[in-house]
mmCIF file as Biopython writes it, N, C-alpha, C and O atoms, coordinates in Angstrom:
data_model
#
loop_
_atom_site.group_PDB
_atom_site.id
_atom_site.type_symbol
_atom_site.label_atom_id
_atom_site.label_alt_id
_atom_site.label_comp_id
_atom_site.label_asym_id
_atom_site.label_entity_id
_atom_site.label_seq_id
_atom_site.pdbx_PDB_ins_code
_atom_site.Cartn_x
_atom_site.Cartn_y
_atom_site.Cartn_z
_atom_site.occupancy
_atom_site.B_iso_or_equiv
_atom_site.auth_seq_id
_atom_site.auth_asym_id
_atom_site.pdbx_PDB_model_num
ATOM 1   N N  . MET A ? 1  ? 31.075 43.971 9.451   1.0 0.0 1  A 1 
ATOM 2   C CA . MET A ? 1  ? 30.156 43.198 8.654   1.0 0.0 1  A 1 
ATOM 3   C C  . MET A ? 1  ? 30.715 41.744 8.505   1.0 0.0 1  A 1 
ATOM 4   O O  . MET A ? 1  ? 31.922 41.527 8.394   1.0 0.0 1  A 1 
ATOM 5   N N  . SER A ? 2  ? 29.829 40.832 8.510   1.0 0.0 2  A 1 
ATOM 6   C CA . SER A ? 2  ? 30.245 39.442 8.448   1.0 0.0 2  A 1 
ATOM 7   C C  . SER A ? 2  ? 30.228 38.921 6.954   1.0 0.0 2  A 1 
ATOM 8   O O  . SER A ? 2  ? 29.542 39.454 6.082   1.0 0.0 2  A 1 
ATOM 9   N N  . CYS A ? 3  ? 31.052 37.826 6.743   1.0 0.0 3  A 1 
ATOM 10  C CA . CYS A ? 3  ? 30.978 37.275 5.521   1.0 0.0 3  A 1 
ATOM 11  C C  . CYS A ? 3  ? 29.959 36.162 5.302   1.0 0.0 3  A 1 
ATOM 12  O O  . CYS A ? 3  ? 29.985 35.176 6.038   1.0 0.0 3  A 1 
ATOM 13  N N  . TRP A ? 4  ? 29.187 36.260 4.458   1.0 0.0 4  A 1 
ATOM 14  C CA . TRP A ? 4  ? 28.139 35.239 4.190   1.0 0.0 4  A 1 
ATOM 15  C C  . TRP A ? 4  ? 28.712 34.100 3.145   1.0 0.0 4  A 1 
ATOM 16  O O  . TRP A ? 4  ? 29.375 34.351 2.138   1.0 0.0 4  A 1 
ATOM 17  N N  . ARG A ? 5  ? 28.360 32.950 3.548   1.0 0.0 5  A 1 
ATOM 18  C CA . ARG A ? 5  ? 28.860 31.772 2.694   1.0 0.0 5  A 1 
ATOM 19  C C  . ARG A ? 5  ? 27.599 30.963 2.169   1.0 0.0 5  A 1 
ATOM 20  O O  . ARG A ? 5  ? 26.565 30.925 2.836   1.0 0.0 5  A 1 
ATOM 21  N N  . LYS A ? 6  ? 27.706 30.404 1.111   1.0 0.0 6  A 1 
ATOM 22  C CA . LYS A ? 6  ? 26.676 29.470 0.589   1.0 0.0 6  A 1 
ATOM 23  C C  . LYS A ? 6  ? 27.383 28.234 -0.067  1.0 0.0 6  A 1 
ATOM 24  O O  . LYS A ? 6  ? 28.593 28.219 -0.290  1.0 0.0 6  A 1 
ATOM 25  N N  . SER A ? 7  ? 26.566 27.240 -0.347  1.0 0.0 7  A 1 
ATOM 26  C CA . SER A ? 7  ? 27.052 26.054 -0.876  1.0 0.0 7  A 1 
ATOM 27  C C  . SER A ? 7  ? 27.549 26.248 -2.323  1.0 0.0 7  A 1 
ATOM 28  O O  . SER A ? 7  ? 26.933 26.996 -3.082  1.0 0.0 7  A 1 
ATOM 29  N N  . SER A ? 8  ? 28.657 25.585 -2.716  1.0 0.0 8  A 1 
ATOM 30  C CA . SER A ? 8  ? 29.057 25.651 -4.051  1.0 0.0 8  A 1 
ATOM 31  C C  . SER A ? 8  ? 28.115 25.056 -5.019  1.0 0.0 8  A 1 
ATOM 32  O O  . SER A ? 8  ? 28.172 25.359 -6.211  1.0 0.0 8  A 1 
ATOM 33  N N  . PHE A ? 9  ? 27.234 24.205 -4.543  1.0 0.0 9  A 1 
ATOM 34  C CA . PHE A ? 9  ? 26.113 23.621 -5.334  1.0 0.0 9  A 1 
ATOM 35  C C  . PHE A ? 9  ? 25.176 24.667 -5.730  1.0 0.0 9  A 1 
ATOM 36  O O  . PHE A ? 9  ? 24.434 24.466 -6.692  1.0 0.0 9  A 1 
ATOM 37  N N  . SER A ? 10 ? 25.137 25.774 -5.076  1.0 0.0 10 A 1 
ATOM 38  C CA . SER A ? 10 ? 24.177 26.891 -5.459  1.0 0.0 10 A 1 
ATOM 39  C C  . SER A ? 10 ? 24.711 27.791 -6.611  1.0 0.0 10 A 1 
ATOM 40  O O  . SER A ? 10 ? 23.972 28.598 -7.175  1.0 0.0 10 A 1 
ATOM 41  N N  . SER A ? 11 ? 25.918 27.639 -6.916  1.0 0.0 11 A 1 
ATOM 42  C CA . SER A ? 11 ? 26.540 28.441 -8.036  1.0 0.0 11 A 1 
ATOM 43  C C  . SER A ? 11 ? 25.995 27.932 -9.326  1.0 0.0 11 A 1 
ATOM 44  O O  . SER A ? 11 ? 25.708 26.746 -9.489  1.0 0.0 11 A 1 
ATOM 45  N N  . GLY A ? 12 ? 25.843 28.937 -10.327 1.0 0.0 12 A 1 
ATOM 46  C CA . GLY A ? 12 ? 25.363 28.561 -11.478 1.0 0.0 12 A 1 
ATOM 47  C C  . GLY A ? 12 ? 23.864 28.128 -11.719 1.0 0.0 12 A 1 
ATOM 48  O O  . GLY A ? 12 ? 23.415 27.909 -12.844 1.0 0.0 12 A 1 
ATOM 49  N N  . GLN A ? 13 ? 23.166 28.032 -10.601 1.0 0.0 13 A 1 
ATOM 50  C CA . GLN A ? 13 ? 21.731 27.670 -10.668 1.0 0.0 13 A 1 
ATOM 51  C C  . GLN A ? 13 ? 20.914 28.765 -11.448 1.0 0.0 13 A 1 
ATOM 52  O O  . GLN A ? 13 ? 21.252 29.948 -11.409 1.0 0.0 13 A 1 
ATOM 53  N N  . VAL A ? 14 ? 19.876 28.342 -12.125 1.0 0.0 14 A 1 
ATOM 54  C CA . VAL A ? 14 ? 18.936 29.361 -12.691 1.0 0.0 14 A 1 
ATOM 55  C C  . VAL A ? 14 ? 18.319 30.329 -11.564 1.0 0.0 14 A 1 
ATOM 56  O O  . VAL A ? 14 ? 18.187 31.545 -11.704 1.0 0.0 14 A 1 
ATOM 57  N N  . SER A ? 15 ? 17.982 29.625 -10.483 1.0 0.0 15 A 1 
ATOM 58  C CA . SER A ? 15 ? 17.457 30.462 -9.305  1.0 0.0 15 A 1 
ATOM 59  C C  . SER A ? 15 ? 18.571 30.822 -8.305  1.0 0.0 15 A 1 
ATOM 60  O O  . SER A ? 15 ? 19.382 29.960 -7.968  1.0 0.0 15 A 1 
ATOM 61  N N  . ALA A ? 16 ? 18.623 31.978 -7.863  1.0 0.0 16 A 1 
ATOM 62  C CA . ALA A ? 16 ? 19.634 32.549 -7.066  1.0 0.0 16 A 1 
ATOM 63  C C  . ALA A ? 16 ? 19.357 32.150 -5.567  1.0 0.0 16 A 1 
ATOM 64  O O  . ALA A ? 16 ? 20.209 32.359 -4.703  1.0 0.0 16 A 1 
ATOM 65  N N  . GLU A ? 17 ? 18.201 31.598 -5.298  1.0 0.0 17 A 1 
ATOM 66  C CA . GLU A ? 17 ? 17.803 31.242 -3.890  1.0 0.0 17 A 1 
ATOM 67  C C  . GLU A ? 17 ? 18.676 30.194 -3.317  1.0 0.0 17 A 1 
ATOM 68  O O  . GLU A ? 17 ? 18.873 29.112 -3.870  1.0 0.0 17 A 1 
ATOM 69  N N  . CYS A ? 18 ? 19.184 30.552 -2.201  1.0 0.0 18 A 1 
ATOM 70  C CA . CYS A ? 18 ? 19.889 29.549 -1.465  1.0 0.0 18 A 1 
ATOM 71  C C  . CYS A ? 18 ? 20.082 29.951 0.123   1.0 0.0 18 A 1 
ATOM 72  O O  . CYS A ? 18 ? 19.872 31.098 0.519   1.0 0.0 18 A 1 
ATOM 73  N N  . VAL A ? 19 ? 20.445 29.033 0.863   1.0 0.0 19 A 1 
ATOM 74  C CA . VAL A ? 19 ? 20.654 29.398 2.288   1.0 0.0 19 A 1 
ATOM 75  C C  . VAL A ? 19 ? 22.159 29.873 2.327   1.0 0.0 19 A 1 
ATOM 76  O O  . VAL A ? 19 ? 23.067 29.313 1.712   1.0 0.0 19 A 1 
ATOM 77  N N  . GLU A ? 20 ? 22.289 30.918 3.089   1.0 0.0 20 A 1 
ATOM 78  C CA . GLU A ? 20 ? 23.645 31.413 3.377   1.0 0.0 20 A 1 
ATOM 79  C C  . GLU A ? 20 ? 23.890 31.469 4.911   1.0 0.0 20 A 1 
ATOM 80  O O  . GLU A ? 20 ? 22.989 31.719 5.712   1.0 0.0 20 A 1 
ATOM 81  N N  . VAL A ? 21 ? 25.185 31.217 5.260   1.0 0.0 21 A 1 
ATOM 82  C CA . VAL A ? 21 ? 25.558 31.083 6.627   1.0 0.0 21 A 1 
ATOM 83  C C  . VAL A ? 21 ? 26.689 32.005 6.917   1.0 0.0 21 A 1 
ATOM 84  O O  . VAL A ? 21 ? 27.552 32.213 6.065   1.0 0.0 21 A 1 
ATOM 85  N N  . SER A ? 22 ? 26.716 32.600 8.160   1.0 0.0 22 A 1 
ATOM 86  C CA . SER A ? 22 ? 27.753 33.535 8.530   1.0 0.0 22 A 1 
ATOM 87  C C  . SER A ? 22 ? 28.132 33.264 10.045  1.0 0.0 22 A 1 
ATOM 88  O O  . SER A ? 22 ? 27.238 32.982 10.843  1.0 0.0 22 A 1 
ATOM 89  N N  . ALA A ? 23 ? 29.396 33.346 10.423  1.0 0.0 23 A 1 
ATOM 90  C CA . ALA A ? 23 ? 29.833 33.127 11.752  1.0 0.0 23 A 1 
ATOM 91  C C  . ALA A ? 23 ? 30.618 34.438 12.243  1.0 0.0 23 A 1 
ATOM 92  O O  . ALA A ? 23 ? 31.844 34.462 12.356  1.0 0.0 23 A 1 
ATOM 93  N N  . PRO A ? 24 ? 29.846 35.435 12.499  1.0 0.0 24 A 1 
ATOM 94  C CA . PRO A ? 24 ? 30.624 36.715 12.884  1.0 0.0 24 A 1 
ATOM 95  C C  . PRO A ? 24 ? 31.489 36.670 14.175  1.0 0.0 24 A 1 
ATOM 96  O O  . PRO A ? 24 ? 32.349 37.521 14.403  1.0 0.0 24 A 1 
ATOM 97  N N  . SER A ? 25 ? 31.218 35.639 15.003  1.0 0.0 25 A 1 
ATOM 98  C CA . SER A ? 25 ? 31.901 35.559 16.276  1.0 0.0 25 A 1 
ATOM 99  C C  . SER A ? 25 ? 31.956 33.946 16.515  1.0 0.0 25 A 1 
ATOM 100 O O  . SER A ? 25 ? 31.354 33.103 15.850  1.0 0.0 25 A 1 
ATOM 101 N N  . ALA A ? 26 ? 32.745 33.739 17.526  1.0 0.0 26 A 1 
ATOM 102 C CA . ALA A ? 26 ? 32.829 32.221 17.958  1.0 0.0 26 A 1 
ATOM 103 C C  . ALA A ? 26 ? 31.702 31.599 18.513  1.0 0.0 26 A 1 
ATOM 104 O O  . ALA A ? 26 ? 31.567 30.376 18.550  1.0 0.0 26 A 1 
ATOM 105 N N  . ASP A ? 27 ? 30.767 32.531 19.013  1.0 0.0 27 A 1 
ATOM 106 C CA . ASP A ? 27 ? 29.589 31.946 19.701  1.0 0.0 27 A 1 
ATOM 107 C C  . ASP A ? 27 ? 28.338 32.281 18.977  1.0 0.0 27 A 1 
ATOM 108 O O  . ASP A ? 27 ? 27.286 32.145 19.602  1.0 0.0 27 A 1 
ATOM 109 N N  . LEU A ? 28 ? 28.296 32.718 17.699  1.0 0.0 28 A 1 
ATOM 110 C CA . LEU A ? 28 ? 27.123 33.151 17.036  1.0 0.0 28 A 1 
ATOM 111 C C  . LEU A ? 28 ? 27.192 32.632 15.512  1.0 0.0 28 A 1 
ATOM 112 O O  . LEU A ? 28 ? 28.179 32.824 14.802  1.0 0.0 28 A 1 
ATOM 113 N N  . ILE A ? 29 ? 26.133 32.011 15.125  1.0 0.0 29 A 1 
ATOM 114 C CA . ILE A ? 29 ? 25.866 31.517 13.721  1.0 0.0 29 A 1 
ATOM 115 C C  . ILE A ? 29 ? 24.664 32.294 13.210  1.0 0.0 29 A 1 
ATOM 116 O O  . ILE A ? 29 ? 23.648 32.425 13.892  1.0 0.0 29 A 1 
ATOM 117 N N  . LEU A ? 30 ? 24.801 32.791 12.027  1.0 0.0 30 A 1 
ATOM 118 C CA . LEU A ? 30 ? 23.565 33.521 11.425  1.0 0.0 30 A 1 
ATOM 119 C C  . LEU A ? 30 ? 23.299 32.770 10.139  1.0 0.0 30 A 1 
ATOM 120 O O  . LEU A ? 30 ? 24.206 32.316 9.441   1.0 0.0 30 A 1 
ATOM 121 N N  . ILE A ? 31 ? 21.970 32.657 9.851   1.0 0.0 31 A 1 
ATOM 122 C CA . ILE A ? 31 ? 21.485 31.896 8.679   1.0 0.0 31 A 1 
ATOM 123 C C  . ILE A ? 31 ? 20.413 32.717 8.013   1.0 0.0 31 A 1 
ATOM 124 O O  . ILE A ? 31 ? 19.504 33.224 8.670   1.0 0.0 31 A 1 
ATOM 125 N N  . ARG A ? 32 ? 20.521 32.849 6.692   1.0 0.0 32 A 1 
ATOM 126 C CA . ARG A ? 32 ? 19.443 33.617 5.966   1.0 0.0 32 A 1 
ATOM 127 C C  . ARG A ? 32 ? 19.087 32.890 4.604   1.0 0.0 32 A 1 
ATOM 128 O O  . ARG A ? 32 ? 19.714 31.899 4.231   1.0 0.0 32 A 1 
ATOM 129 N N  . GLU A ? 33 ? 18.111 33.406 3.933   1.0 0.0 33 A 1 
ATOM 130 C CA . GLU A ? 33 ? 17.759 32.951 2.646   1.0 0.0 33 A 1 
ATOM 131 C C  . GLU A ? 33 ? 18.238 34.106 1.708   1.0 0.0 33 A 1 
ATOM 132 O O  . GLU A ? 33 ? 17.974 35.276 1.983   1.0 0.0 33 A 1 
ATOM 133 N N  . SER A ? 34 ? 18.917 33.769 0.644   1.0 0.0 34 A 1 
ATOM 134 C CA . SER A ? 34 ? 19.451 34.813 -0.206  1.0 0.0 34 A 1 
ATOM 135 C C  . SER A ? 34 ? 18.556 35.721 -0.819  1.0 0.0 34 A 1 
ATOM 136 O O  . SER A ? 34 ? 18.910 36.875 -1.058  1.0 0.0 34 A 1 
ATOM 137 N N  . ASP A ? 35 ? 17.358 35.272 -1.110  1.0 0.0 35 A 1 
ATOM 138 C CA . ASP A ? 35 ? 16.269 36.083 -1.651  1.0 0.0 35 A 1 
ATOM 139 C C  . ASP A ? 35 ? 15.506 36.846 -0.668  1.0 0.0 35 A 1 
ATOM 140 O O  . ASP A ? 35 ? 14.594 37.572 -1.064  1.0 0.0 35 A 1 
ATOM 141 N N  . ALA A ? 36 ? 15.801 36.752 0.641   1.0 0.0 36 A 1 
ATOM 142 C CA . ALA A ? 36 ? 15.144 37.593 1.825   1.0 0.0 36 A 1 
ATOM 143 C C  . ALA A ? 36 ? 16.352 37.808 2.765   1.0 0.0 36 A 1 
ATOM 144 O O  . ALA A ? 36 ? 16.364 37.213 3.843   1.0 0.0 36 A 1 
ATOM 145 N N  . PRO A ? 37 ? 17.402 38.652 2.404   1.0 0.0 37 A 1 
ATOM 146 C CA . PRO A ? 37 ? 18.614 38.718 3.310   1.0 0.0 37 A 1 
ATOM 147 C C  . PRO A ? 37 ? 18.296 39.450 4.522   1.0 0.0 37 A 1 
ATOM 148 O O  . PRO A ? 37 ? 19.087 39.355 5.460   1.0 0.0 37 A 1 
ATOM 149 N N  . ALA A ? 38 ? 17.263 40.160 4.642   1.0 0.0 38 A 1 
ATOM 150 C CA . ALA A ? 38 ? 16.927 40.878 5.867   1.0 0.0 38 A 1 
ATOM 151 C C  . ALA A ? 38 ? 16.357 40.144 6.849   1.0 0.0 38 A 1 
ATOM 152 O O  . ALA A ? 38 ? 16.368 40.633 7.978   1.0 0.0 38 A 1 
ATOM 153 N N  . ALA A ? 39 ? 15.759 38.865 6.649   1.0 0.0 39 A 1 
ATOM 154 C CA . ALA A ? 39 ? 15.334 37.902 7.619   1.0 0.0 39 A 1 
ATOM 155 C C  . ALA A ? 39 ? 16.436 36.998 8.053   1.0 0.0 39 A 1 
ATOM 156 O O  . ALA A ? 39 ? 16.827 36.110 7.296   1.0 0.0 39 A 1 
ATOM 157 N N  . VAL A ? 40 ? 16.949 37.175 9.211   1.0 0.0 40 A 1 
ATOM 158 C CA . VAL A ? 40 ? 18.181 36.316 9.695   1.0 0.0 40 A 1 
ATOM 159 C C  . VAL A ? 40 ? 17.747 35.633 11.038  1.0 0.0 40 A 1 
ATOM 160 O O  . VAL A ? 40 ? 17.172 36.169 11.986  1.0 0.0 40 A 1 
ATOM 161 N N  . ILE A ? 41 ? 18.154 34.315 10.906  1.0 0.0 41 A 1 
ATOM 162 C CA . ILE A ? 41 ? 17.911 33.498 12.169  1.0 0.0 41 A 1 
ATOM 163 C C  . ILE A ? 41 ? 19.372 33.431 12.866  1.0 0.0 41 A 1 
ATOM 164 O O  . ILE A ? 41 ? 20.380 33.328 12.167  1.0 0.0 41 A 1 
ATOM 165 N N  . ALA A ? 42 ? 19.428 33.488 14.161  1.0 0.0 42 A 1 
ATOM 166 C CA . ALA A ? 42 ? 20.616 33.353 15.002  1.0 0.0 42 A 1 
ATOM 167 C C  . ALA A ? 42 ? 20.587 32.275 15.718  1.0 0.0 42 A 1 
ATOM 168 O O  . ALA A ? 42 ? 19.515 31.954 16.232  1.0 0.0 42 A 1 
ATOM 169 N N  . THR A ? 43 ? 21.705 31.505 15.908  1.0 0.0 43 A 1 
ATOM 170 C CA . THR A ? 43 ? 21.816 30.342 16.685  1.0 0.0 43 A 1 
ATOM 171 C C  . THR A ? 43 ? 23.275 30.269 17.227  1.0 0.0 43 A 1 
ATOM 172 O O  . THR A ? 43 ? 24.109 31.131 16.949  1.0 0.0 43 A 1 
ATOM 173 N N  . GLU A ? 44 ? 23.537 29.188 18.017  1.0 0.0 44 A 1 
ATOM 174 C CA . GLU A ? 44 ? 24.922 29.077 18.568  1.0 0.0 44 A 1 
ATOM 175 C C  . GLU A ? 44 ? 25.524 27.898 17.867  1.0 0.0 44 A 1 
ATOM 176 O O  . GLU A ? 44 ? 24.835 27.099 17.231  1.0 0.0 44 A 1 
ATOM 177 N N  . PRO A ? 45 ? 26.833 27.804 17.999  1.0 0.0 45 A 1 
ATOM 178 C CA . PRO A ? 45 ? 27.560 26.750 17.277  1.0 0.0 45 A 1 
ATOM 179 C C  . PRO A ? 45 ? 27.088 25.177 17.667  1.0 0.0 45 A 1 
ATOM 180 O O  . PRO A ? 45 ? 27.093 24.294 16.809  1.0 0.0 45 A 1 
ATOM 181 N N  . GLY A ? 46 ? 26.731 24.963 18.891  1.0 0.0 46 A 1 
ATOM 182 C CA . GLY A ? 46 ? 26.336 23.657 19.345  1.0 0.0 46 A 1 
ATOM 183 C C  . GLY A ? 46 ? 25.068 23.177 18.646  1.0 0.0 46 A 1 
ATOM 184 O O  . GLY A ? 46 ? 25.090 22.117 18.021  1.0 0.0 46 A 1 
ATOM 185 N N  . PRO A ? 47 ? 23.972 23.914 18.730  1.0 0.0 47 A 1 
ATOM 186 C CA . PRO A ? 47 ? 22.747 23.618 18.065  1.0 0.0 47 A 1 
ATOM 187 C C  . PRO A ? 47 ? 22.927 23.649 16.446  1.0 0.0 47 A 1 
ATOM 188 O O  . PRO A ? 47 ? 22.257 22.876 15.762  1.0 0.0 47 A 1 
ATOM 189 N N  . TRP A ? 48 ? 23.750 24.461 15.911  1.0 0.0 48 A 1 
ATOM 190 C CA . TRP A ? 48 ? 23.997 24.454 14.364  1.0 0.0 48 A 1 
ATOM 191 C C  . TRP A ? 48 ? 24.684 23.146 14.101  1.0 0.0 48 A 1 
ATOM 192 O O  . TRP A ? 48 ? 24.204 22.437 13.217  1.0 0.0 48 A 1 
ATOM 193 N N  . ALA A ? 49 ? 25.814 22.708 14.797  1.0 0.0 49 A 1 
ATOM 194 C CA . ALA A ? 49 ? 26.475 21.400 14.552  1.0 0.0 49 A 1 
ATOM 195 C C  . ALA A ? 49 ? 25.481 20.282 14.564  1.0 0.0 49 A 1 
ATOM 196 O O  . ALA A ? 49 ? 25.469 19.434 13.673  1.0 0.0 49 A 1 
ATOM 197 N N  . ALA A ? 50 ? 24.589 20.278 15.641  1.0 0.0 50 A 1 
ATOM 198 C CA . ALA A ? 50 ? 23.645 19.249 15.639  1.0 0.0 50 A 1 
ATOM 199 C C  . ALA A ? 50 ? 22.669 19.159 14.429  1.0 0.0 50 A 1 
ATOM 200 O O  . ALA A ? 50 ? 22.295 18.096 13.932  1.0 0.0 50 A 1 
ATOM 201 N N  . PHE A ? 51 ? 22.328 20.315 14.043  1.0 0.0 51 A 1 
ATOM 202 C CA . PHE A ? 51 ? 21.490 20.399 12.807  1.0 0.0 51 A 1 
ATOM 203 C C  . PHE A ? 51 ? 22.181 19.940 11.632  1.0 0.0 51 A 1 
ATOM 204 O O  . PHE A ? 51 ? 21.548 19.284 10.805  1.0 0.0 51 A 1 
ATOM 205 N N  . ILE A ? 52 ? 23.451 20.210 11.442  1.0 0.0 52 A 1 
ATOM 206 C CA . ILE A ? 52 ? 24.287 19.791 10.284  1.0 0.0 52 A 1 
ATOM 207 C C  . ILE A ? 52 ? 24.382 18.252 10.302  1.0 0.0 52 A 1 
ATOM 208 O O  . ILE A ? 52 ? 24.252 17.591 9.272   1.0 0.0 52 A 1 
ATOM 209 N N  . ARG A ? 53 ? 24.618 17.700 11.532  1.0 0.0 53 A 1 
ATOM 210 C CA . ARG A ? 53 ? 24.808 16.319 11.697  1.0 0.0 53 A 1 
ATOM 211 C C  . ARG A ? 53 ? 23.555 15.600 11.248  1.0 0.0 53 A 1 
ATOM 212 O O  . ARG A ? 53 ? 23.635 14.616 10.513  1.0 0.0 53 A 1 
ATOM 213 N N  . GLY A ? 54 ? 22.356 16.094 11.695  1.0 0.0 54 A 1 
ATOM 214 C CA . GLY A ? 54 ? 21.045 15.604 11.275  1.0 0.0 54 A 1 
ATOM 215 C C  . GLY A ? 54 ? 20.868 15.649 9.845   1.0 0.0 54 A 1 
ATOM 216 O O  . GLY A ? 54 ? 20.312 14.698 9.295   1.0 0.0 54 A 1 
ATOM 217 N N  . LEU A ? 55 ? 21.288 16.672 9.154   1.0 0.0 55 A 1 
ATOM 218 C CA . LEU A ? 55 ? 21.261 16.703 7.628   1.0 0.0 55 A 1 
ATOM 219 C C  . LEU A ? 55 ? 22.018 15.672 7.088   1.0 0.0 55 A 1 
ATOM 220 O O  . LEU A ? 55 ? 21.519 14.945 6.230   1.0 0.0 55 A 1 
ATOM 221 N N  . LYS A ? 56 ? 23.270 15.497 7.515   1.0 0.0 56 A 1 
ATOM 222 C CA . LYS A ? 56 ? 24.139 14.434 6.935   1.0 0.0 56 A 1 
ATOM 223 C C  . LYS A ? 56 ? 23.634 13.068 7.125   1.0 0.0 56 A 1 
ATOM 224 O O  . LYS A ? 56 ? 23.820 12.199 6.272   1.0 0.0 56 A 1 
ATOM 225 N N  . ARG A ? 57 ? 22.914 12.825 8.369   1.0 0.0 57 A 1 
ATOM 226 C CA . ARG A ? 57 ? 22.297 11.560 8.560   1.0 0.0 57 A 1 
ATOM 227 C C  . ARG A ? 57 ? 21.113 11.247 7.739   1.0 0.0 57 A 1 
ATOM 228 O O  . ARG A ? 57 ? 20.739 10.087 7.571   1.0 0.0 57 A 1 
ATOM 229 N N  . GLY A ? 58 ? 20.457 12.377 7.173   1.0 0.0 58 A 1 
ATOM 230 C CA . GLY A ? 58 ? 19.291 12.226 6.449   1.0 0.0 58 A 1 
ATOM 231 C C  . GLY A ? 58 ? 18.044 12.296 7.313   1.0 0.0 58 A 1 
ATOM 232 O O  . GLY A ? 58 ? 16.981 11.837 6.893   1.0 0.0 58 A 1 
ATOM 233 N N  . ASP A ? 59 ? 18.148 12.858 8.505   1.0 0.0 59 A 1 
ATOM 234 C CA . ASP A ? 59 ? 17.065 13.075 9.396   1.0 0.0 59 A 1 
ATOM 235 C C  . ASP A ? 59 ? 15.850 13.851 8.843   1.0 0.0 59 A 1 
ATOM 236 O O  . ASP A ? 59 ? 14.695 13.680 9.230   1.0 0.0 59 A 1 
ATOM 237 N N  . PHE A ? 60 ? 16.235 14.702 7.916   1.0 0.0 60 A 1 
ATOM 238 C CA . PHE A ? 60 ? 15.206 15.583 7.441   1.0 0.0 60 A 1 
ATOM 239 C C  . PHE A ? 60 ? 14.804 15.398 5.912   1.0 0.0 60 A 1 
ATOM 240 O O  . PHE A ? 60 ? 14.116 16.205 5.287   1.0 0.0 60 A 1 
ATOM 241 N N  . ASP A ? 61 ? 15.315 14.259 5.419   1.0 0.0 61 A 1 
ATOM 242 C CA . ASP A ? 61 ? 15.141 13.910 3.937   1.0 0.0 61 A 1 
ATOM 243 C C  . ASP A ? 61 ? 13.531 13.936 3.683   1.0 0.0 61 A 1 
ATOM 244 O O  . ASP A ? 61 ? 13.082 14.423 2.645   1.0 0.0 61 A 1 
ATOM 245 N N  . HIS A ? 62 ? 12.757 13.426 4.610   1.0 0.0 62 A 1 
ATOM 246 C CA . HIS A ? 62 ? 11.387 13.255 4.406   1.0 0.0 62 A 1 
ATOM 247 C C  . HIS A ? 62 ? 10.742 14.699 4.180   1.0 0.0 62 A 1 
ATOM 248 O O  . HIS A ? 62 ? 9.688  14.745 3.547   1.0 0.0 62 A 1 
ATOM 249 N N  . LEU A ? 63 ? 11.217 15.689 4.581   1.0 0.0 63 A 1 
ATOM 250 C CA . LEU A ? 63 ? 10.721 17.053 4.450   1.0 0.0 63 A 1 
ATOM 251 C C  . LEU A ? 63 ? 10.958 17.685 3.036   1.0 0.0 63 A 1 
ATOM 252 O O  . LEU A ? 63 ? 10.321 18.658 2.631   1.0 0.0 63 A 1 
ATOM 253 N N  . ALA A ? 64 ? 11.910 17.057 2.341   1.0 0.0 64 A 1 
ATOM 254 C CA . ALA A ? 64 ? 12.274 17.669 1.071   1.0 0.0 64 A 1 
ATOM 255 C C  . ALA A ? 64 ? 11.328 17.188 -0.023  1.0 0.0 64 A 1 
ATOM 256 O O  . ALA A ? 64 ? 11.317 17.744 -1.121  1.0 0.0 64 A 1 
ATOM 257 N N  . GLY A ? 65 ? 10.563 16.196 0.258   1.0 0.0 65 A 1 
ATOM 258 C CA . GLY A ? 65 ? 9.493  15.833 -0.923  1.0 0.0 65 A 1 
ATOM 259 C C  . GLY A ? 65 ? 10.183 15.292 -2.091  1.0 0.0 65 A 1 
ATOM 260 O O  . GLY A ? 65 ? 11.051 14.425 -1.990  1.0 0.0 65 A 1 
ATOM 261 N N  . SER A ? 66 ? 9.797  15.805 -3.213  1.0 0.0 66 A 1 
ATOM 262 C CA . SER A ? 66 ? 10.363 15.563 -4.454  1.0 0.0 66 A 1 
ATOM 263 C C  . SER A ? 66 ? 11.485 16.471 -4.977  1.0 0.0 66 A 1 
ATOM 264 O O  . SER A ? 66 ? 11.904 16.415 -6.133  1.0 0.0 66 A 1 
ATOM 265 N N  . VAL A ? 67 ? 11.922 17.282 -4.069  1.0 0.0 67 A 1 
ATOM 266 C CA . VAL A ? 67 ? 13.002 18.250 -4.425  1.0 0.0 67 A 1 
ATOM 267 C C  . VAL A ? 67 ? 14.227 17.516 -4.748  1.0 0.0 67 A 1 
ATOM 268 O O  . VAL A ? 67 ? 15.246 18.127 -5.070  1.0 0.0 67 A 1 
#
């Protein structure tokens, strides 16, 4: 069984909903929503790293709306 991790910013929130990530092997990244843990998205480290770089650059900020 793999270890699921979530952002420390998710701790102490009224809502327990957050994105969780697991890397059970060197070539597999798993992503899920904490309130629907059975629905898991699988990807590889390269695309995952590109996604994280895009998040850090703000490439997806327009999708967040007023959140």
